[in-house]
C-alpha positions in Angstrom: 22.1 117.4 202.1 24.3 114.4 202.0 24.5 112.4 199.9 25.6 108.2 200.2 28.7 107.5 198.0 28.5 104.2 195.8 30.2 102.3 193.2 28.2 101.7 190.3 30.0 99.7 187.5 29.1 100.8 183.7 26.6 101.9 182.8 24.6 102.0 179.2 21.3 104.8 178.8 19.3 103.8 175.3 17.2 106.8 174.6 16.6 109.7 173.0 18.5 113.5 172.8 18.3 117.2 172.6 20.9 119.5 172.7 20.2 123.1 173.2 18.9 125.3 176.0 16.3 123.2 177.3 14.2 126.2 179.2 14.6 128.9 176.6 10.7 129.0 176.8 11.1 130.1 180.7 7.5 130.5 180.7 6.2 126.8 179.9 4.9 124.5 182.3 7.8 121.4 183.1 5.9 119.7 180.6 6.0 122.0 177.8 9.4 122.9 178.2 11.9 121.2 175.9 12.7 118.5 178.3 9.4 117.5 179.0 8.6 117.4 175.1 11.4 114.8 174.8 9.9 113.1 177.7 6.7 112.8 175.9 8.7 111.7 172.5 10.8 108.9 174.5 7.4 107.6 176.7 5.2 107.5 173.1 7.9 106.0 171.7 8.9 102.9 174.1 4.9 102.4 174.3 4.8 101.6 170.9 8.1 99.8 170.2 9.3 98.4 173.8 10.4 94.9 172.1 12.8 97.2 170.5 14.7 98.0 173.7 16.3 94.5 174.3 18.0 93.8 177.7 16.5 96.3 179.5 18.0 96.6 183.2 15.1 97.5 185.0 12.0 98.5 183.2 10.0 100.6 186.2 13.3 102.8 186.2 14.0 105.6 183.2 16.9 108.2 183.2 17.4 111.8 182.5 21.1 112.8 181.8 22.5 116.4 181.5 25.5 116.6 179.7 27.4 119.4 180.1 29.4 121.4 177.4 32.1 123.1 176.6 30.4 126.3 175.4 27.5 125.9 178.3 28.6 129.6 180.1 28.5 131.3 177.2 25.5 129.6 175.5 23.4 127.7 178.3 23.4 124.7 175.9 24.1 121.2 176.8 22.7 117.5 175.9 19.8 115.7 177.3 19.1 111.9 177.3 16.4 110.6 178.6 16.2 106.6 178.4 16.4 103.3 180.3 19.0 101.6 181.0 20.4 98.1 179.2 22.9 95.6 179.8 24.1 95.5 176.4 23.4 97.3 173.6 21.9 95.6 170.4 20.2 96.8 166.8 18.9 100.4 168.3 16.5 101.4 165.8 16.9 104.7 164.1 15.4 107.7 166.7 17.3 105.9 169.6 20.5 106.7 170.4 23.3 104.9 173.2 25.6 106.5 175.9 28.1 104.3 177.8 29.5 105.8 180.7 32.3 104.3 182.5 32.2 102.5 186.2 33.1 104.8 188.9 31.9 106.7 192.1 28.6 108.7 192.4 27.0 111.3 195.0 23.5 110.0 195.5 21.4 112.6 196.8 17.5 111.8 197.1 15.3 114.8 197.0 11.9 114.5 198.2 8.6 116.4 198.0 9.8 120.4 197.5 13.3 119.6 197.3 12.7 118.5 193.8 11.4 121.8 192.9 14.1 124.3 195.1 17.7 125.1 194.0 19.5 121.2 194.1 21.9 122.4 191.4 23.4 124.9 193.7 22.9 123.1 197.3 25.0 120.1 194.8 27.6 121.8 193.2 28.3 125.2 194.6 27.7 124.1 198.1 28.7 120.5 198.7 30.6 119.6 196.0 33.2 122.4 197.2 33.5 121.4 200.4 33.5 117.4 200.0 36.3 115.4 200.0 34.9 114.6 195.8 35.4 116.7 192.8 33.0 116.2 189.9 34.4 113.3 187.5 33.0 114.5 184.4 30.2 117.0 183.4 27.3 115.0 184.0 24.4 114.4 186.0 21.7 111.4 186.5 17.8 111.7 187.6 17.2 108.4 188.2 13.2 108.0 188.2 11.2 104.6 189.6 8.0 104.0 189.6 7.8 103.0 193.2 8.7 106.9 194.5 8.4 108.9 191.4 4.6 110.4 191.8 5.1 113.6 189.9 6.8 117.0 190.4 4.5 118.4 192.6 3.8 115.4 194.9 4.8 116.0 198.5 5.5 111.8 198.8 7.5 112.1 195.4 11.3 111.2 195.3 13.9 111.7 192.4 17.4 110.7 193.0 20.3 113.0 191.3 23.4 111.2 190.7 26.5 113.6 190.4 30.0 111.2 189.1 33.0 112.0 191.6 36.0 111.1 192.1 38.1 112.5 195.0 40.1 115.2 195.2 43.9 114.7 195.0 
C-alpha cells in the first residue's frame, strides 16, 4: 500500500460530531454502529437543510474524520465528524459544527473493494508510517467519499480515499 503525498491548503469541514467508542456494539452492522447512525442523522439533516450549508467546495464529496484523543488508549473513545468541506463558515445551524484544519501534507491512500474492509488502519499506521520518511502531523484520519467512486462498503468496484496528515521525520 503506497500513498501519494499531496499538499493541501487549509480545510474546513462542517457537519455533525460523535464522541465515544463508535464500535461499542461490536455486533452491529456498519450502518447500525454509531458512525452509521451519525451518517444517517447528517444526511437526513443535509437533505432537508441544504441552503444552510453555504459555500460548499464540492457537493459530490463527503468526509468522515476520526480525531484522536489523549485518552484513546485507555478508553477507546475519540471524536468522529461527518460532513462536507466549505470554503468559509457562515451562520451554522445549531446541530452543525465546524472544524478547521491547517494547510499541510497528506499521505493519501486509495482503498478499493476488499481493501476497504480489511485492516487498513494497521497497514497505514503500524506498517507504512513507521517505515516511511514521514511521521503523523496530528492525530486525525480523513476518509474522503465521492459520488463517482464510492458505491458502498460491500461493492468490489467501490473506492474510498484515506488521508493521513504527515510531516517529514527529523
